[in-house]
C-alpha positions in Angstrom: -0.1 0.0 0.0 1.3 3.6 -1.0 1.8 6.0 1.7 -0.8 8.2 0.2 -3.3 5.5 0.9 -3.2 5.7 4.7 -3.8 9.6 4.6 -7.7 9.4 4.6 -7.5 7.2 7.9 -4.8 9.5 9.4 -6.8 12.7 8.7 -9.6 11.4 10.7 -7.2 10.1 13.5 -5.1 13.4 13.7 -8.1 15.5 13.7 -9.4 14.0 16.8 -6.0 14.1 18.3 -5.6 18.0 17.2 -9.0 18.4 19.1 -7.5 16.6 22.3 -4.4 18.8 22.3 -6.4 22.1 21.7 -8.4 21.4 24.8 -5.3 21.8 26.9 -3.6 24.7 25.2 -4.0 28.4 25.4 -6.3 30.1 23.1 -3.6 31.2 20.8 -1.9 27.9 21.1 -5.0 26.0 19.9 -5.5 28.5 17.2 -2.0 27.8 15.9 -2.4 23.9 16.1 -5.9 23.9 14.8 -5.0 26.2 11.6 -1.7 24.3 11.1 -3.4 21.0 11.0 -6.1 22.0 8.8 -3.6 23.4 6.1 -1.6 20.0 6.3 -4.9 18.0 6.1 -5.9 20.0 2.8 -2.4 19.1 1.3 -2.8 15.4 2.5 -6.5 15.4 1.0 -5.2 17.0 -2.2 -2.5 14.0 -2.5 -5.0 11.6 -2.1 -7.2 13.4 -4.9 -4.2 13.4 -7.4 -3.5 9.8 -6.4 -7.1 8.7 -7.1 -7.2 10.4 -10.5 -3.9 9.0 -11.6 -5.0 5.6 -10.6 -8.8 6.0 -12.0 -10.1 3.8 -9.3 -11.2 3.6 -5.6 -9.5 1.7 -2.7 -10.4 0.4 0.4 -8.6 0.8 3.7 -9.0 -1.8 6.5 -8.7 -0.8 10.0 -6.4 -3.5 11.6 -6.8 -5.5 8.2 -9.9 -7.2 9.4 -12.3 -7.7 6.6 -16.3 -8.3 6.5 -18.1 -8.8 8.4 -16.2 -8.1 11.5 -13.8 -5.2 10.3 -14.3 -1.6 9.8 -13.2 0.0 6.6 -13.0 3.4 4.8 -13.3 3.7 1.0 -11.8 6.4 -1.1 -12.3 7.4 -4.8 -12.1 10.5 -6.7 -15.4 12.0 -5.2 -14.5 11.4 -1.7 -11.3 12.8 -2.3 -12.3 15.7 -4.0 -15.0 16.7 -1.1 -12.4 16.0 1.4 -10.3 18.4 -0.2 -12.6 21.1 -0.5 -14.1 20.7 3.0 -10.8 21.0 4.7 -9.9 23.9 2.8 -13.2 25.7 3.4 -12.9 24.8 7.0 -9.5 26.6 7.1 -10.5 29.6 5.4 -13.7 30.1 7.4 -11.7 30.0 10.5 -9.1 32.4 9.0 -12.1 35.0 7.9 -13.8 35.0 11.2 -11.0 34.9 13.4 -11.3 38.3 14.9 -14.8 37.3 15.9 -13.9 34.2 17.4 -11.8 35.7 20.1 -14.2 38.8 20.7 -17.3 36.7 21.0 -15.5 33.8 23.2 -15.4 34.2 26.9 -12.1 34.7 28.3 -10.0 31.7 28.4 -12.5 29.7 26.4 -11.2 30.2 22.9 -9.3 27.1 23.0 -12.5 25.1 23.3 -13.7 26.5 19.9 -10.8 25.2 18.0 -11.4 21.8 19.9 -14.9 21.7 18.5 -13.6 22.7 15.2 -11.2 19.8 15.0 -13.8 17.4 16.2 -16.2 18.6 13.5 -13.4 18.2 10.8 -12.7 14.6 12.0 -16.4 13.8 11.8 -16.7 15.3 8.2 -13.6 13.5 7.1 -15.3 10.3 8.6 -18.7 10.8 6.9 -17.0 11.2 3.7 -14.7 8.2 3.9 -16.6 5.6 6.0 -17.6 2.3 4.6 -19.5 1.1 7.8 -23.0 2.5 8.6 -22.6 2.4 12.5 -19.5 4.4 12.0 -21.5 7.0 10.1 -23.8 7.1 12.9 -21.2 7.7 15.4 -19.7 10.7 13.5 -23.1 12.1 12.8 -23.6 12.3 16.6 -20.0 14.1 16.9 -20.9 16.4 14.3 -24.1 17.3 16.0 -22.5 18.0 19.3 -19.5 19.9 17.7 -21.8 22.0 15.5 -24.0 23.0 18.4 -21.1 23.9 20.6 -20.0 26.4 17.6 -23.6 27.7 17.7 -23.2 28.2 21.5 -20.0 30.3 21.2 -22.0 33.5 22.3 -23.0 33.2 25.7 -26.3 35.0 25.5 -30.3 33.8 25.9 -30.8 34.1 22.2 -28.0 31.9 21.3 -28.9 29.3 23.9 -32.6 29.3 22.6 -31.4 28.9 19.0 -29.0 26.2 20.0 -31.7 24.3 22.0 -33.9 24.3 18.9 -31.0 23.2 16.8 -30.2 20.3 19.3 -34.0 19.0 19.4 -34.2 19.0 15.7 -30.9 17.4 14.9 -31.6 14.8 17.5 -34.8 13.9 15.9 -32.9 13.4 12.7 -30.4 11.2 14.5 -32.7 9.1 16.2 -34.6 8.3 12.9 -31.2 7.6 11.3 -30.3 5.1 14.2 -33.7 3.4 13.7 -33.0 3.0 10.0 -29.5 1.2 10.9 -31.0 -0.9 13.6 -33.8 -2.1 11.6 -31.4 -2.8 8.4 -29.1 -4.7 10.7 -32.1 -6.8 12.1 -32.8 -7.7 8.5 -29.3 -8.3 7.1 -26.9 -8.7 10.2 -24.3 -6.6 8.3 -22.8 -3.0 9.0 -20.3 -2.8 6.0 -22.1 -1.1 3.0 -21.3 -3.6 0.2 -22.3 -6.6 2.5 -25.6 -4.9 3.2 -26.2 -4.1 -0.3 -25.8 -7.9 -1.1 -28.3 -8.9 1.2 -30.7 -6.1 0.4 -30.4 -7.0 -3.2 -31.2 -10.7 -2.5 -34.1 -10.0 -0.2 -35.6 -7.5 -2.6 -35.2 -10.2 -5.7 -37.0 -12.7 -3.7 -39.7 -10.4 -2.4 -38.7 -10.6 1.2 -38.9 -7.6 3.8 -40.5 -5.3 1.2 -42.4 -3.4 3.9 -39.6 -3.0 6.5 -37.2 -2.1 3.6 -39.8 0.9 2.7 -39.7 2.0 6.3 -36.0 2.0 6.5 -35.6 4.1 3.5 -38.2 6.5 4.9 -36.0 6.5 8.3 -32.8 7.6 6.3 -34.2 10.0 4.0 -36.5 11.8 6.7 -33.6 11.7 9.3 -31.0 13.0 7.0 -33.2 15.5 5.7 -34.0 17.1 9.1 -30.2 17.5 9.7 -29.5 18.9 6.5 -32.5 21.5 6.9 -34.4 20.5 3.8 -37.8 22.1 3.5 -39.9 21.8 5.7 -37.5 20.6 8.6 -35.4 24.0 8.2 -37.2 26.3 11.0 -33.8 25.8 13.3 -31.5 27.0 10.8 -32.2 30.8 10.6 -32.1 31.4 14.1 -28.8 29.3 14.5 -27.1 31.5 11.7 -28.6 34.9 13.1 -26.9 34.3 16.3 -23.6 32.3 15.7 -20.5 34.1 15.1 -19.3 34.4 11.5 -16.9 31.3 11.4 -19.7 29.4 12.9 -22.4 30.4 10.4 -19.9 29.7 7.5 -19.0 26.2 8.7 -22.4 25.2 9.5 -24.0 26.3 6.2 -21.0 25.5 3.9 -19.9 22.2 5.4 -22.1 20.6 8.1 -25.4 20.5 6.1 -23.5 19.1 3.2 -21.8 16.1 5.4 -25.3 14.5 6.1 -26.3 14.8 2.2 -23.2 13.0 1.3 -24.1 10.2 3.8 -27.6 10.0 2.1 -26.0 9.6 -1.2 -23.8 6.9 -0.2 -26.7 5.0 1.4 -28.5 5.2 -2.0 -25.6 4.2 -4.0 -23.8 1.6 -1.8 -26.4 0.6 0.7 -30.0 0.2 -0.9 -29.2 0.7 -4.4 -30.5 3.1 -7.0 -32.8 0.8 -8.6 -34.7 0.1 -5.5 -34.9 3.5 -4.6 -36.6 4.4 -7.7 -39.1 1.4 -7.2 -39.7 2.7 -3.8 -40.4 6.3 -5.3 -38.3 8.1 -2.8 -36.8 10.3 -5.4 -40.1 11.9 -6.3 -40.6 13.1 -2.7 -37.0 14.3 -2.3 -37.3 16.1 -5.8 -40.9 17.9 -4.5 -39.4 19.1 -1.2 -36.4 20.3 -3.0 -38.4 22.3 -5.3 -40.5 23.8 -2.4 -37.1 24.5 -0.6 -35.7 26.3 -3.8 -39.0 28.4 -4.0 -40.1 29.0 -0.5 -36.5 29.4 1.1 -36.0 32.2 -1.5 -39.3 33.8 -0.7 -38.4 33.8 3.0 -35.0 35.5 2.4 -36.9 37.9 0.2 -39.0 39.0 3.1 -35.9 39.1 5.7 -34.2 42.6 6.9 -31.4 40.9 8.7 -28.5 40.1 6.5 -27.4 36.7 8.2 -30.9 35.5 8.6 -31.5 36.3 5.0 -28.3 34.4 4.1 -29.7 31.6 6.0 -32.9 31.3 4.1 -30.7 31.4 1.0 -29.0 28.4 2.3 -32.3 26.4 2.8 -33.0 27.3 -1.1 -29.6 26.1 -2.1 -30.0 22.8 -0.1 -33.1 22.4 -2.3 -31.1 22.5 -5.4 -29.1 19.6 -4.2 -32.2 17.5 -3.4 -33.7 18.4 -6.8 -30.5 17.0 -8.4 -30.8 13.8 -6.4 -34.6 13.4 -7.0 -34.0 13.6 -10.7 -32.7 9.9 -10.3 -30.3 10.1 -13.0 -26.6 10.2 -13.6 -26.6 13.9 -14.6 -28.9 14.9 -11.7 -26.6 13.3 -9.3 -23.7 15.1 -10.8 -25.5 18.5 -10.3 -26.1 17.7 -6.7 -22.6 17.0 -5.9 -21.2 20.1 -8.0 -23.9 22.1 -6.1 -22.2 20.7 -2.7 -19.0 22.0 -3.9 -20.0 25.1 -5.4 -22.2 26.2 -2.3 -19.2 25.3 0.1 -17.0 27.8 -1.9 -19.6 30.5 -1.9 -21.9 30.6 1.2 -19.0 30.8 3.7 -17.6 33.7 1.8 -20.9 35.5 2.0 -20.9 35.0 5.8 -17.4 36.0 6.4 -18.2 39.3 4.6 -21.2 39.7 6.8 -19.1 39.8 9.8 -16.7 42.4 8.1 -19.9 44.5 7.4 -20.7 44.3 11.2 -17.4 45.5 12.3 -17.9 48.6 10.2 -21.6 49.2 11.2 -21.6 49.2 14.8 -21.9 45.6 15.3 -25.3 45.7 13.6 -26.6 43.5 10.6 -30.0 44.8 9.5 -29.9 46.2 6.2 -30.2 49.8 7.2 -27.2 49.7 9.4 -25.0 48.0 6.7 -25.9 50.8 4.2 -22.6 51.9 2.5 -20.7 49.1 4.3 -19.1 48.1 0.8 -17.5 51.6 0.6 -16.2 51.1 4.2 -14.9 47.8 3.7 -14.0 47.5 0.0 -12.5 43.8 0.1 -15.7 42.6 2.0 -17.9 44.4 -0.8 -16.0 42.8 -3.6 -15.9 39.4 -2.1 -19.8 39.6 -1.1 -20.5 41.0 -4.8 -18.6 37.8 -6.1 -20.5 35.5 -3.8 -24.0 37.2 -4.7 -23.4 36.8 -8.6 -22.5 33.2 -7.9 -25.8 32.7 -5.9 -27.7 34.2 -8.9 -25.9 31.8 -11.4 -24.1 34.5 -13.5 -21.8 32.8 -16.0 -17.9 32.5 -14.9 -19.1 32.1 -11.2 -19.3 28.7 -9.3 -23.2 29.0 -8.9 -23.6 29.0 -12.8 -22.1 25.7 -13.0 -24.7 24.2 -10.7 -27.7 25.6 -12.6 -26.3 24.4 -16.0 -25.6 21.0 -14.7 -29.2 20.9 -13.0 -30.8 21.8 -16.4 -28.7 19.2 -18.1 -29.9 16.7 -15.8 -33.8 17.9 -16.0 -33.2 17.2 -19.8 -32.4 13.6 -19.1 -35.8 13.2 -17.0 -39.5 12.8 -17.9 -41.4 15.7 -19.4 -43.3 16.5 -16.3 -40.3 16.4 -14.0 -38.3 18.4 -16.8 -40.9 21.0 -17.0 -41.3 21.3 -12.9 -37.4 21.5 -12.8 -37.1 24.1 -15.4 -39.8 26.4 -13.6 -38.2 25.9 -10.5 -34.6 26.9 -11.6 -36.0 29.9 -13.4 -38.3 31.0 -10.5 -35.5 30.5 -7.9 -32.9 32.4 -9.9 -35.4 35.3 -10.4 -36.0 35.3 -6.7 -32.2 35.2 -6.1 -31.7 38.4 -8.0 -34.8 40.0 -6.1 -32.9 40.0 -2.8 -29.3 40.0 -3.7 -29.2 42.9 -6.0 -30.9 45.3 -3.8 -28.4 44.3 -1.0 -25.5 45.1 -3.4 -27.0 48.4 -4.2 -27.4 49.2 -0.3 -23.8 48.2 0.2 -22.5 50.8 -2.3 -25.0 53.5 -1.3 -23.7 56.2 0.9 -26.1 56.6 3.9 -27.9 60.0 4.2 -27.5 60.7 7.6 -23.6 59.9 7.5 -23.9 57.1 9.8 -20.6 55.4 10.3 -19.1 57.5 7.9 -15.9 57.8 9.7 -15.6 53.9 10.2 -13.4 52.1 7.9 -12.2 48.4 8.0 -8.8 47.6 9.6 -8.1 44.5 7.7 -6.5 41.6 9.5 -4.1 39.6 7.3 -6.3 36.5 7.8 -9.4 38.1 6.8 -7.7 39.5 3.7 -6.4 36.0 3.0 -9.5 34.1 3.3 -11.8 36.4 1.2 -8.8 36.6 -1.6 -8.8 32.9 -1.6 -12.6 32.5 -1.8 -12.8 34.8 -4.6 -9.8 33.0 -6.6 -11.7 29.6 -5.9 -15.1 30.9 -6.9 -13.6 32.3 -10.3 -11.6 28.9 -10.6 -14.6 26.7 -10.2 -16.7 28.8 -12.6 -13.8 28.9 -15.3 -12.5 25.5 -14.9 -15.8 23.8 -14.4 -15.5 21.2 -17.2 -12.4 19.6 -15.0 -14.6 19.8 -11.9 -17.5 18.1 -13.5 -15.3 15.6 -14.9 -13.9 14.6 -11.8 -17.4 14.4 -10.2 -18.4 12.1 -13.1 -15.3 9.9 -12.6 -15.9 9.8 -8.7 -19.6 8.9 -9.1 -18.8 6.1 -11.8 -16.5 4.4 -8.8 -19.0 5.4 -6.0 -21.4 2.8 -6.4 -21.3 -1.0 -5.7 
């Protein structure tokens, strides 16, 4: 086994280890350790991506060399390596961009605990991307939940505690349904490794056995992970969590955490249940319907908001809808669009939340639209980055978001006439709504306040804020201009993603 094939396992273990050391270090020490490790993890993940692209195939890493049915294993292909590279890079940039707020919002002496939770969260994301074992997925889903709630609770205020409690209740409901699905499936198959489960599920389905329990299991998995990823109508907890969290937490929650659960759902559809059974059970139609509703109603809610961070939260709900519409198209092109959207949104929405933090800094700590009038003039870099992110969300060519809408349109062309018509209408209406709430904000950011409020306040740039936003801008343009390479890698990854 080549050295690079050990990297996926090492990124999981070292992220956990980093969390342990951060817990006993000072805030500055924990910061340096966490940022250093995330930088190394991004390089290691990129090396795994290069290896899988060159090998043109996936590989399995067995813990302790034990195989099925006793062993635990991870499976790595192009898609997993691509997701891990993007996720670790975005985590690093999200922390850098909001670093000033992290230390300002943390209670004295507790900043190290924030980096502890970030490290644990990163380990869970790596594990959800790589694992080939359902129960391991559940364990790291719970680690993900706890760490995410802790990141939201950074600010010690009544509003934050209420938002975190709502988040925790909804998230535990989703986790419970997910666990019920695993337990019931284990009762039928006696297996936990994905390929071993799939073989028995396919045999039972062919023999006409356990058809009703299998339907219930698919429902448990789909609803449980939909709740955790804030799919409409299970999204009510998300705006409050974003509105009260520090900018880095909002960026991580929207850009990464929600996507980790969706990746698990895609793996279950491909490797555990099988796409043919999913089609027969008509799960895709329900996900498509709720995805369309999320695209429209999430954007409508965003249009009605006058709080910048809550508006971005509702926008995230709409963007999650794009992913589920792609999954619901139940085609290779639709799944490609869903995975492209996971990547494009991860490179765009965290940038917008980091910019929102910068606008608050030059607007007296306020985030309502009236207060941030002219904030793009007082924070030119934040204004430029927010403009790039907004244009990407609207699907303007040469930006990352355009690639998603293009691939989703191609996926819809490969579906039935009714599905195609509904998908086209949803994309068109959602794009229009995106423009209706992003364009006024852009005008607002570059309009001088009439009363001269905050006229003398100008951004005092930190190096980490500048580096993060500059990197996000470059990555967004790079994604849009180099979309053929990204889409090609996603297609190759999906081809080796199944059983």
